[in-house]
Backbone as a ProteinNet text record, in pm:
[ID]
protein_1_A
[PRIMARY]
QIDHIFLTMMASRAADFFVLFYVSIILSSFHCNETMAWNRSSSSLKMMKTNSPPIIISTTGHHTPSDGPEIQQSPRRQLLFQIPKMAASLATATIMLPQRACNAAPTSGITADSAKGQWRQASTQLDDLLLNWSTEKWAAEVGGGDTIRQKLGTQGATSQLFQIEKAFKALRDSEYVDDGIEFQETTEEFMDALYRADSLASSSNNKTGSGKQTPPAVFIEQSREEVIKMQGIAKKLNAMVK
[TERTIARY]
7162.7	7034.4	7066.2	7156.4	7192.8	7328.6	7409.5	7510.7	7438.7	7331.9	7257.8	7192.5	7138.9	7078.6	7177.3	7292.9	7402.9	7463.8	7460.6	7506.9	7411.2	7296.3	7173.9	7213.7	7211.3	7230.7	7359.6	7426.5	7593.8	7561.7	7545	7485.4	7398.6	7290.5	7212.5	7274.7	7382.1	7464.3	7524.4	7597.1	7703.2	7639.9	7488.1	7443.3	7397.5	7365.4	7343.8	7478.3	7584	7718.8	7731.6	7734.7	7742.6	7664.4	7519.7	7428.8	7456	7487.7	7536.8	7672.9	7776.8	7874.6	7883.9	7774.5	7708.3	7644.4	7568.7	7473.8	7610.8	7672.9	7780.4	7868.7	7924.6	8003.6	7889.4	7768.3	7685.7	7672.2	7614.2	7629.2	7753.4	7862.8	7985.6	8003.8	7996.2	8005.1	7899.1	7825.5	7703.1	7762.5	7821.6	7841.1	7960.9	8051.5	8167	8120.6	8063.6	8018	7938.9	7876.8	7790.3	7873.2	7970.5	8077.6	8144.6	8209.6	8275.8	8197.6	8096.2	7989.4	7974.6	7952	7938.4	8043.6	8178.6	8301	8284.4	8263.3	8292.7	8191.2	8054.6	7965.9	8022.1	8068.8	8106.6	8248.3	8312.4	8435.6	8404.4	8280.1	8230.8	8190.2	8153.4	8167.6	8288.6	8389.8	8489.9	8550.1	8555.6	8628.7	8571.3	8451.7	8387.7	8433.1	8510.1	8516.3	8392.5	8419.8	8294.4	8354.4	8341.1	8413.3	8278.4	8239.2	8126.8	8157.8	8111.1	8143.9	8120.9	8219.4	8185.5	8077.6	8010.8	7911.5	8013	7989.3	8030.4	7934.5	7969.4	7856.9	7904	7846.9	7905.7	7821.6	7904.8	7845.6	7913.3	7983.8	8064.1	7982.6	7963.5	7890.1	8001.3	7951.5	8026.2	7923.2	7960.9	7925	7932.4	7869.8	7870	7806.3	7861.1	7804.4	7645.1	7585.6	7445.2	7375.1	7422.2	7338.4	7331.6	7365.5	7373.4	7500.3	7493.3	7608.4	7617.6	7736.4	7777	7747.2	7689	7662.5	7761.2	7822.6	7945.8	7854.9	7921.6	7873.9	7986.5	7945.1	8016.1	8067.5	8213.2	8261.9	8198.4	8107	7981.8	7924.5	7863.1	7779.1	7862.7	7965.5	8059.1	8076.4	8088.7	8146	8020.9	7927.3	7764.5	7761.1	7793.4	7733.7	7835.3	7963.2	8092.1	8053.4	8016.8	7976.5	7917.1	7787.6	7724	7835.2	7919.6	7996.5	8116.6	8159.5	8239.7	8200.9	8043.3	8035.5	8004.7	8001.2	7944.1	8061.4	8200.6	8306.8	8357.6	8313.2	8393.4	8302.2	8190.3	8101.8	8168.5	8181.2	8202.6	8329.2	8451.1	8583	8529.5	8454.4	8419.1	8336.4	8265.4	8205.4	8308.5	8397.5	8452.1	8611	8649.2	8767.6	8757.2	8663.3	8611.2	8571.2	8513.1	8496.1	8596.7	8705	8846.7	8942.6	8922.3	8945.8	8899.1	8767.3	8714.9	8740.5	8768.6	8794.8	8945	9045.2	9152.6	9229.4	9126.8	9187.4	9213.9	9343.9	9383.3	9297.5	9266.7	9202.6	9284.1	9259.1	9357	9364	9488.7	9513.8	9654.4	9717.1	9824.1	9890.3	10050.3	10118.9	10180.9	10211.8	10225.7	10342.3	10460.7	10575.7	10561	10499.3	10436.3	10380.9	10270	10222.9	10315.8	10395.4	10502.5	10590.9	10643.7	10711.5	10624.8	10490	10395.1	10390.2	10358.6	10345.6	10480.6	10597.8	10694.4	10712.9	10694.7	10737	10597.5	10465.5	10402.1	10418	10467.2	10503	10610.7	10707.4	10800.7	10770.3	10666.5	10611.1	10508.8	10463.2	10366.9	10479.9	10583.4	10690.5	10733.2	10764.2	10763.5	10620.4	10540.9	10433.6	10449.5	10449.5	10454.1	10563	10678.5	10834.3	10799.6	10726.5	10704.8	10602.6	10526.9	10401.3	10410.1	10288	10310.7	10176	10107.8	9994.7	9965.9	10032.4	10002.8	9991.9	10087.2	10114.6	9990.2	9928.5	9835.4	9708.7	9695.1	9563.9	9538	9662.9	9661.3	9620	9648.2	9613.4	9460.1	9454.6	9305.4	9299.5	9195.1	9241.2	9316.2	9411.6	9534.6	9505.1	9406	9391.4	9387	9376.9	9418.6	9553.4	9631	9806.3	9784.3	9737.7	9724.9	9643.3	9539.1	9450.3	9551.8	9605.7	9694.1	9808.1	9848.1	9957.7	9893.6	9768.6	9707.6	9649.3	9636.2	9612.1	9426.4	9401.2	9237.3	9211.1	9345	9259.1	9405.6	9369.7	9461.5	9540.4	9612.5	9682.9	9820.3	9880.8	10049.5	10093.3	10020	10069.4	10059.6	10174.4	10166	10104.4	10020.6	9897.5	9748.8	9794	9681.2	9624.5	9491	9432.2	9501.9	9563.2	9672	9581.9	9434.6	9371.4	9413.3	9417.3	9439.9	9571.5	9671.4	9820.2	9796.3	9706.4	9687.5	9633.9	9521.2	9468.2	9542.4	9637.5	9725.8	9844.6	9913.6	9989.8	9922.7	9786	9735.4	9704.4	9701.7	9713.1	9821.9	9946.3	10094.6	10164.3	10258.2	10360.1	10424.8	10393	10511.2	10466	10305.5	10211.2	10204.5	10215.3	10201.1	10078.2	9983	9879.4	9815.9	9711.5	9647.7	9497.6	9493.7	9356.6	9388.9	9487.7	9556	9587.2	9668	9677.5	9573.1	9466.2	9344.3	9279.1	9282.9	9236.7	9292.7	9433.5	9519.9	9526.6	9504.6	9476.9	9336	9257.4	9137.7	9131.4	9198.6	9256	9318.1	9397.1	9491	9388.6	9299.8	9207.4	9127.5	9059.8	8958.1	9075.1	9157.1	9245.3	9279.8	9285.2	9321.6	9189.6	9087	8965.4	8933	8943.7	8939.2	9022.8	9132.9	9258.3	9190.5	9162.6	9098.8	8981.4	8872.7	8750.4	8801.4	8894.4	8930.9	9009.4	9072.9	9167.6	9064.6	8935	8824.3	8770.6	8750.9	8674	8739.6	8848.1	8949.8	8921.5	8864	8876.4	8727.7	8597.7	8459.8	8440	8322.5	8286.9	8171.9	8143.4	8029.2	7872	7911.6	7807.9	7815.8	7724	7788.2	7830.6	7797.5	7834.2	7998.3	8038.8	8162.9	8224.7	8340.5	8374.6	8463.7	8471.9	8592.2	8710.9	8845.8	8965.9	9009.3	9041.9	9108.2	9215.1	9293.7	9425.6	9362.8	9218.3	9189.1	9137.5	9090.1	9066.9	9216.3	9298.3	9436.2	9518.3	9530	9586.5	9505.5	9384.6	9315.2	9328.1	9342.3	9393.1	9535	9654.6	9746.5	9756.9	9704.4	9652.4	9655.8	9531.1	9499	9615	9683.2	9812	9916.1	9927.7	10010.2	9979.4	9837.9	9780.9	9827	9803.8	9821.3	9986	10045	10196.2	10240.8	10189.7	10176.4	10132.7	9993.8	9976.8	10051.8	10114.8	10190.7	10322.1	10373.8	10494.5	10435.7	10353.5	10274.3	10269.8	10215.1	10201.2	10354.4	10445.9	10589.4	10607	10615.1	10673.9	10587	10471.8	10382.5	10427.7	10493	10520	10667.5	10700.6	10826.2	10936.8
-12009.5	-11926.7	-11797.6	-11749.5	-11636.3	-11583.3	-11676	-11642.8	-11653.5	-11703.7	-11698.1	-11570.5	-11510	-11349.1	-11295.1	-11292.8	-11216.7	-11225	-11291.3	-11332.3	-11260	-11284.5	-11245.5	-11090.7	-11027	-10844.9	-10827.1	-10898.9	-10849.8	-10856.1	-10935.6	-10945.8	-10807.8	-10811.6	-10675.9	-10564.3	-10531.9	-10409.9	-10390.9	-10538.4	-10526.6	-10503.5	-10546.6	-10510	-10348.3	-10305.2	-10149.1	-10078.5	-10128.8	-10059	-10053.1	-10161.4	-10145.1	-10072.7	-10060.9	-10004.1	-9824.8	-9787	-9682.1	-9620.9	-9710.7	-9696.7	-9662.5	-9773.9	-9711.2	-9639.6	-9585.4	-9452.5	-9335.1	-9345.5	-9238.8	-9226	-9300.3	-9287.6	-9253.4	-9276.9	-9198.5	-9069.8	-9014	-8912.6	-8803.5	-8848.4	-8790.5	-8794.4	-8864.1	-8829.1	-8738.1	-8738.7	-8622.6	-8492.6	-8482.5	-8361.9	-8309.9	-8403.5	-8359.8	-8293.3	-8361.7	-8323.2	-8180.6	-8200.2	-8074.5	-7966.9	-7950.3	-7852.9	-7836.1	-7936.9	-7885.1	-7815.5	-7845.7	-7789.4	-7627.5	-7601.9	-7476.6	-7394.1	-7465.6	-7353.4	-7335.8	-7439.3	-7412.3	-7284.3	-7304.6	-7201.1	-7050.3	-7056.7	-6931.8	-6893.3	-6931.8	-6893.7	-6740.2	-6744.4	-6660.3	-6527.1	-6526.1	-6427.7	-6391.7	-6343.8	-6310.3	-6441.1	-6533.6	-6649.1	-6681.5	-6671.5	-6705.7	-6825.8	-6870.4	-6971.9	-7053.3	-7144.6	-7228.4	-7325	-7309.7	-7366.4	-7435.4	-7546	-7583.1	-7665	-7653.8	-7692.6	-7815.6	-7936.4	-8081.1	-8109.8	-8238.5	-8295	-8334	-8317.4	-8373.8	-8451.6	-8580	-8636	-8688.7	-8626.7	-8622.8	-8778.6	-8875.5	-8969.8	-8977.4	-8892.5	-8901.6	-8878.4	-8998.6	-8956.3	-8950	-8881.7	-8853.8	-8914.4	-8979.9	-9005.5	-8862.3	-8853.6	-8747	-8807.5	-8749.7	-8797.7	-8803.6	-8702.4	-8641.3	-8771.4	-8821.3	-8933.6	-9075.5	-9062.4	-9207.2	-9270.6	-9378.7	-9505.4	-9570.8	-9557.8	-9611.2	-9745.4	-9819.6	-9931.2	-9999.6	-10113.2	-10155.1	-10286.1	-10245.4	-10343.4	-10480	-10580.9	-10689.2	-10645	-10710.4	-10718.8	-10703.9	-10813.1	-10836.2	-10714.6	-10694.8	-10589	-10410.2	-10414.2	-10308	-10322.3	-10440.9	-10462.8	-10431.8	-10469.7	-10438.3	-10300.9	-10210.9	-10071.4	-10003.3	-10064	-9976.8	-9984.6	-10099.9	-10079.2	-9960.6	-9907.6	-9787.9	-9691.6	-9665.4	-9532.8	-9570.9	-9708.3	-9724.5	-9675.8	-9729	-9672.9	-9544.3	-9467.8	-9329.3	-9245.7	-9288.7	-9232.2	-9254.4	-9353.2	-9392.8	-9330.2	-9328.5	-9245.1	-9072.9	-9030.8	-8872.1	-8875	-8978.2	-8967	-8973.8	-9055.4	-9091.4	-8945.3	-8867.5	-8762.3	-8637.7	-8637.3	-8534.1	-8508.5	-8631.1	-8663.6	-8609.6	-8661.6	-8587.6	-8453	-8396.7	-8239.7	-8167.2	-8230.5	-8147.3	-8178.1	-8256.5	-8297.4	-8211	-8189.7	-8086.9	-7963.1	-7894.4	-7775.1	-7755.8	-7856.6	-7818.8	-7824.8	-7922.3	-7900.9	-7813	-7795.5	-7683.8	-7656.9	-7523.5	-7508.9	-7517.7	-7552.8	-7593.4	-7462.6	-7381.2	-7297.1	-7270.3	-7127.9	-7114.1	-7050.4	-7090.4	-7046.1	-6885.1	-6828.5	-6707.6	-6666.8	-6788.7	-6795.7	-6813.9	-6902.5	-6905	-6814.8	-6727.4	-6627.2	-6504.4	-6451.3	-6378.3	-6392.4	-6488.8	-6533.3	-6563.5	-6565.3	-6568.5	-6416.1	-6308.7	-6156.6	-6116.9	-6161.2	-6098.6	-6132	-6269.6	-6267.8	-6238.4	-6198.9	-6118.9	-5981.3	-5929.8	-5778	-5780.7	-5845.3	-5862.2	-5883	-5985.1	-6014.2	-5896.1	-5823.1	-5708.5	-5581.2	-5553.6	-5509.2	-5520.7	-5656.5	-5726.6	-5711.7	-5680.3	-5705.5	-5541.5	-5469.8	-5338.1	-5281.7	-5352.4	-5342.3	-5384.9	-5496.2	-5520.6	-5534.4	-5425.5	-5436.2	-5384.3	-5429.5	-5409.1	-5359.5	-5239.1	-5220.6	-5259.2	-5223.5	-5248.5	-5374.1	-5456.3	-5595.7	-5665.2	-5638.5	-5720.6	-5662.4	-5520.6	-5466.6	-5559.4	-5565.4	-5656.4	-5785.9	-5872.8	-5996.6	-6002.7	-6132.7	-6155.8	-6215.2	-6151	-6210.3	-6183.8	-6065.3	-6027.5	-5958.1	-5926.2	-5901.9	-6009.4	-6165.4	-6276.5	-6266.2	-6216.3	-6224.7	-6121	-5990.3	-5925	-6009.1	-6061.9	-6147.7	-6253.6	-6337.1	-6458.4	-6377.6	-6299.8	-6224.9	-6148.4	-6138.7	-6050.9	-6188	-6311.6	-6447	-6463.7	-6383.3	-6345.9	-6489.2	-6560.2	-6667.7	-6739.3	-6850.2	-6960.5	-6967.6	-7058.2	-7057.4	-7031.5	-6976.6	-6998.6	-6868.1	-6752.1	-6627.2	-6616.9	-6562.6	-6559.2	-6481.2	-6411.2	-6313.6	-6410	-6542.7	-6663.3	-6641.9	-6608.4	-6628.2	-6551.1	-6444.2	-6366.4	-6316.5	-6344	-6254.4	-6370.7	-6517.9	-6595.3	-6552.7	-6511.9	-6487.9	-6328	-6254.1	-6113.5	-6176.5	-6234.3	-6297.5	-6348.4	-6447.4	-6494	-6428.5	-6325.7	-6194.3	-6115.1	-6065.8	-5947.2	-6042.1	-6172	-6241	-6285	-6273.3	-6278.5	-6187.9	-6249.6	-6177.3	-6075.3	-6098	-5989	-5874.5	-5871.3	-5727	-5685.4	-5574.4	-5478.8	-5419.1	-5349	-5321	-5363.4	-5453.9	-5580.9	-5489.2	-5372.4	-5321.2	-5219.6	-5147.1	-5056.5	-5174.8	-5270.8	-5376.9	-5423.4	-5454.7	-5500.4	-5385	-5277.7	-5168.6	-5159.2	-5181	-5149.8	-5229	-5378.3	-5491.3	-5486.7	-5438.3	-5419.5	-5286	-5208.4	-5114.1	-5169.5	-5263.1	-5320.4	-5450.5	-5499.2	-5602.1	-5523	-5414.7	-5315.3	-5271.5	-5240.9	-5185.4	-5340.5	-5437.2	-5560.9	-5602.6	-5604.9	-5614.9	-5545.5	-5405.5	-5317.7	-5343.9	-5364.5	-5387.4	-5531.9	-5642.1	-5759.3	-5728	-5653.3	-5612.2	-5547.8	-5458.9	-5359.3	-5449	-5543.2	-5639.7	-5736.4	-5772.5	-5872.8	-5807.8	-5652.5	-5554.4	-5571.5	-5570.2	-5565.7	-5693.7	-5775.2	-5872	-5905.4	-5802.6	-5822.2	-5741.7	-5762.1	-5687.4	-5620.3	-5499.1	-5420.2	-5429.1	-5450.8	-5435.7	-5394.7	-5389.3	-5379.9	-5226.6	-5125	-5012.4	-5003.2	-4850.9	-4822.1	-4876.1	-4964.2	-5028.6	-4947.3	-4977.1	-4919.1	-4971.5	-4915.9	-5008.6	-5076.9	-5213.5	-5279.8	-5208	-5140.6	-5056	-4942.7	-4909.4	-4802.5	-4903.5	-4986.8	-5104.1	-5139.1	-5158	-5221.7	-5111.5	-4981.4	-4863.3	-4869.9	-4856.6	-4807.4	-4945.3	-5043.2	-5137.7	-5129.9	-5073.4	-5072	-4930.9	-4861.8	-4738.1	-4826.7	-4882.1	-4954.5	-5036.2	-5119.5	-5184.5	-5083	-4967.5	-4898.1	-4846.3	-4843.6	-4810.4	-4939.8	-5047.2	-5168.7	-5174.8	-5127.6	-5083.4	-5024.6	-4916.4	-4813.3	-4870.9	-4924.3	-5004.7	-5086	-5162.7	-5265.9	-5234.4	-5131.1	-5060	-5037.5	-4988.6	-4952.8	-5091.6	-5184.5	-5337	-5373.8	-5355.1	-5405.9	-5343.5	-5221.8	-5146.8	-5203.2	-5264.3	-5289.8	-5460.5	-5550.9	-5653	-5661.2	-5713.5	-5710.7	-5827
-1221	-1263.6	-1265.5	-1144	-1128.7	-1219	-1284.2	-1385.3	-1500.5	-1523.5	-1661.4	-1684.8	-1566.8	-1552	-1592.5	-1527.1	-1548.8	-1669	-1741.2	-1889.7	-1979.4	-1962.1	-2025.1	-2051.7	-1914.5	-1913.5	-1983.3	-1958.2	-2028.2	-2170.1	-2195.6	-2355.1	-2433.2	-2335.7	-2378.8	-2357.2	-2268.4	-2263	-2359.6	-2404.1	-2501.1	-2635.5	-2687.1	-2777.1	-2810.1	-2659.2	-2690.7	-2675.4	-2666	-2677.3	-2853.8	-2915.5	-3041.6	-3128.1	-3077.6	-3119.9	-3130.8	-2976.8	-2960.3	-3047	-3069.7	-3129.9	-3278	-3337.4	-3482.1	-3514	-3405	-3444.3	-3460.1	-3345.7	-3332.1	-3447.6	-3500.8	-3641.4	-3757.9	-3776.6	-3850.4	-3829.4	-3743.1	-3655.9	-3677.2	-3646	-3681.3	-3785.9	-3911.3	-4038.1	-4099.2	-4066.8	-4107.2	-4054.3	-3957.7	-3909.4	-3952.7	-3976.4	-4069.3	-4171.1	-4254.7	-4399.1	-4392.4	-4287.1	-4291.2	-4260.8	-4183.6	-4143.4	-4258.1	-4349	-4467.2	-4590.6	-4585.6	-4664.6	-4610.1	-4493.4	-4449.6	-4475	-4456.8	-4464	-4624.8	-4704.2	-4856.6	-4907.4	-4837	-4877.3	-4811.8	-4686.4	-4632.4	-4703.3	-4773.6	-4852.8	-4909.4	-4976.2	-5061.1	-4998.3	-4836.8	-4739.3	-4662.3	-4719	-4674.2	-4563.7	-4601.5	-4520.7	-4397.9	-4351.6	-4255.5	-4178.4	-4054.4	-4018.1	-3929.3	-3951.9	-3865.1	-3773.2	-3638.6	-3544.6	-3443	-3486.5	-3366.9	-3292.1	-3167.7	-3037.8	-3049.8	-2990.9	-3029.6	-2932.4	-2925.3	-2844.4	-2724.9	-2595.4	-2511.5	-2398.6	-2412.3	-2301.9	-2187.6	-2072.4	-1948.8	-1858.7	-1788.5	-1748.1	-1589.4	-1572.7	-1435.3	-1320.2	-1230.4	-1089	-993.6	-924.5	-782.1	-630.8	-533.6	-428.8	-324.9	-247	-153.3	-30	76.6	199.5	244	162.3	210.8	89.8	-11.2	-50.7	49.4	165.6	226	196	301.7	291.4	121.8	82.6	-61.6	-27.2	-141.3	-126	-203.3	-191.7	-229.1	-311.5	-434.3	-565.2	-569.5	-629.9	-662.5	-773.2	-795.5	-931.1	-1019	-1062.9	-1176.4	-1204.4	-1082.3	-1124.7	-1157.7	-1105.2	-1125	-1294.7	-1315.5	-1478.7	-1594.2	-1511.5	-1561.3	-1617.6	-1472	-1532	-1583.4	-1602.9	-1670.9	-1815.5	-1849.2	-2012.6	-2049.1	-2002.8	-2086.5	-2066.5	-1937.7	-1918.3	-2064.7	-2060.3	-2203	-2310.9	-2350.3	-2464.2	-2473.3	-2377	-2382.7	-2425.1	-2357.3	-2378	-2516.6	-2573.9	-2694.6	-2774.1	-2776	-2856.2	-2865.1	-2760.2	-2741	-2813.3	-2832.3	-2906.5	-3062.2	-3082.3	-3190.4	-3273.3	-3208.7	-3252.6	-3250.1	-3122.4	-3125.4	-3234.4	-3282.1	-3333.2	-3461.8	-3539.7	-3693.9	-3682.5	-3566.5	-3580.6	-3589.2	-3479.5	-3493.4	-3613.2	-3681.8	-3818.2	-3938.6	-3925.7	-3991.9	-3996.1	-3874.7	-3808.6	-3859.1	-3839	-3859.6	-3993.2	-4099.5	-4220.6	-4309.7	-4353	-4410.8	-4546.8	-4580.6	-4740.4	-4841.8	-4934.1	-5043.4	-5115.1	-5178.1	-5230	-5242.3	-5282.1	-5300.2	-5186.2	-5155.3	-5015.3	-5089	-4955.1	-4950.2	-5046.4	-5048.1	-5109.8	-5268	-5288.7	-5464.9	-5494	-5434.1	-5428.9	-5468.5	-5379	-5397.1	-5539.3	-5554.3	-5693.4	-5809.6	-5815.2	-5901.3	-5959.6	-5845.2	-5877.4	-5940.8	-5861.8	-5952.4	-6069.3	-6137.2	-6241.2	-6344.6	-6272.8	-6363	-6385.8	-6293.5	-6292.2	-6396.9	-6415.2	-6527.8	-6643.4	-6656	-6758.8	-6824.8	-6764.4	-6787.6	-6836.5	-6814.3	-6839.7	-7010.1	-7028.3	-7105.2	-7247.4	-7209.8	-7270.1	-7338	-7254.1	-7315.6	-7386.6	-7349.1	-7439.7	-7574.3	-7599.7	-7723.4	-7792.3	-7752.8	-7802.7	-7935.2	-8023.9	-8163.9	-8230.1	-8169.4	-8220.6	-8352.5	-8437.9	-8597	-8648	-8601	-8637.4	-8582.4	-8447.7	-8398.1	-8459.8	-8501.5	-8562.5	-8693	-8762.8	-8902.5	-8914.1	-8790.9	-8797.7	-8720.4	-8823.5	-8745.6	-8623.9	-8517	-8410.9	-8310.1	-8370.7	-8308.5	-8137.5	-8113.6	-7961.9	-7849.4	-7945.6	-7850.7	-7785.2	-7857.3	-7824.5	-7688.9	-7679	-7562.8	-7455.9	-7472.6	-7369.1	-7321.5	-7408.4	-7363.4	-7250.6	-7291.7	-7210.6	-7078.3	-7074.7	-6945	-6881.4	-6915.7	-6866.5	-6838.2	-6942.3	-6960.6	-7070.8	-7149.1	-7240.1	-7239.4	-7197.1	-7177.5	-7045.1	-7010.2	-6879.3	-6873	-6952.9	-6983.6	-6906.9	-6917	-6825.2	-6722.7	-6626.7	-6491.5	-6433.5	-6535.2	-6459	-6466.9	-6503.1	-6485.6	-6390.4	-6306.7	-6158.9	-6079.5	-6109	-6022.7	-5889.8	-5914.3	-5764.1	-5676.5	-5708.2	-5596.7	-5540.8	-5617.7	-5550.2	-5438.6	-5513.1	-5435.6	-5308.9	-5289.3	-5158.2	-5086.8	-5105.9	-5036.2	-5005.5	-5088.4	-5032.9	-4899.2	-4941.2	-4861.8	-4693	-4698.9	-4544.2	-4518.3	-4568.8	-4529.5	-4452.5	-4415.6	-4367.7	-4441.4	-4585.8	-4703.1	-4662.9	-4660.8	-4659.3	-4515.8	-4490.4	-4371	-4393	-4474.9	-4464.8	-4578.9	-4488	-4610.8	-4675.2	-4596.9	-4640.9	-4782.5	-4746.6	-4849.4	-4977.1	-4931.5	-5045.8	-5118	-5060.4	-5097.4	-5195.6	-5162.4	-5242.4	-5370.4	-5370	-5487.2	-5599.9	-5562	-5632.5	-5677.3	-5644.8	-5709.6	-5797.8	-5770.9	-5899.6	-6018.6	-5979.5	-6079.4	-6149.2	-6105.1	-6154.9	-6254.8	-6196.8	-6301.4	-6443.7	-6395.4	-6527.6	-6640.7	-6553.7	-6651.8	-6726	-6650.3	-6707.6	-6835.6	-6795.6	-6904.5	-7054.6	-7021	-7137.3	-7185.4	-7125.4	-7178.9	-7268.6	-7224	-7299.3	-7405.1	-7436.1	-7551.7	-7633.2	-7595.9	-7670.9	-7759.6	-7678	-7761.8	-7866.8	-7806.4	-7885.5	-8036.9	-8038.6	-8165.2	-8238.9	-8203.2	-8270.7	-8350.8	-8330.4	-8353.1	-8434.2	-8516	-8627.9	-8556.1	-8564.7	-8520.5	-8558.7	-8743.7	-8818.5	-8943.7	-9012.4	-9168.9	-9219.5	-9132.3	-9161.7	-9128.5	-9086.8	-9097.6	-8956.4	-9004.4	-8868.6	-8795.7	-8670.7	-8597.8	-8617	-8645.2	-8668.9	-8536.5	-8572.4	-8475.4	-8386.6	-8461.6	-8402.9	-8298.5	-8289.4	-8192.6	-8072.8	-8072.4	-7964.7	-7901.6	-7985.7	-7899.6	-7884.4	-7939.4	-7857.6	-7722.3	-7743.8	-7600	-7499.4	-7523.6	-7437.7	-7397	-7449.4	-7437.9	-7312.2	-7354.5	-7212.7	-7100	-7100.8	-6938.8	-6937.5	-6994.4	-6957.3	-6888.7	-6969	-6901.2	-6740.3	-6722.3	-6603.6	-6516.2	-6563.7	-6450.5	-6430.1	-6513.1	-6495.2	-6395.7	-6360.3	-6277.4	-6149.9	-6130.5	-6006.2	-5969.2	-6076.2	-6003.6	-5952.4	-5968.5	-5922.5	-5765.8	-5738	-5596.8	-5556.1	-5596.8	-5525.3	-5484.8	-5556.1	-5532.9	-5440.4	-5414.6	-5268.7	-5181	-5167.8	-5057	-5043.7	-5115.4	-5100.2	-5055.1	-4933.9	-4835.9	-4921.8
[MASK]
++++++++++++++++++++++++++++++++++++++++++++++++++++++++++++++++++++++++++++++++++++++++++++++++++++++++++++++++++++++++++++++++++++++++++++++++++++++++++++++++++++++++++++++++++++++++++++++++++++++++++++++++++++++++++++++++++++++++++++++++++

């Protein structure tokens, strides 16, 4: 009879163990997804880090003299009462490990070395663009401003200036740049000039109305002036990148 009662209690404890284990998996998965979603939404707020503390369940008990004489338990009873502790420990590990994996997962993006290489090539490509500038030819062509935009990386993905902002961010936070604040401000000046050059090049393709039209060559030459500014800023950036 006693063995039957003992086995019944063991079965009940084992069932509780598996229920707790299953629930801990669900909670940990939800917690991981929530943390990753928060990290993605925080990237627009200057890469705010989310380090949520793990859930720790303490089940350790200690006997002190003030508790009175310690009651000696049989091996069966000790095994019976160890099951909940084992379940709690396993649940804690199940919750903590995914949390650490979420926080430790590296963000995808360009490396500092590849960013440095891209910027060096982009700076050279900028020099080549100005060296081979042909206002008359591009103004005579239909959609000639698109040639400038392709070189600036704002149309198509063949230029080294394509998504150059990502390279700037990687360099800003790397060992290649000593003063990240000054570098950031200078890259913003560079991007402002790039967007102006792109807008003017795009305007050379547009018809403004039925009246007297602004010649495409005017927009293309104004775009060239902005690219010259980009070249000057690029020299400052080159001096900042070790």
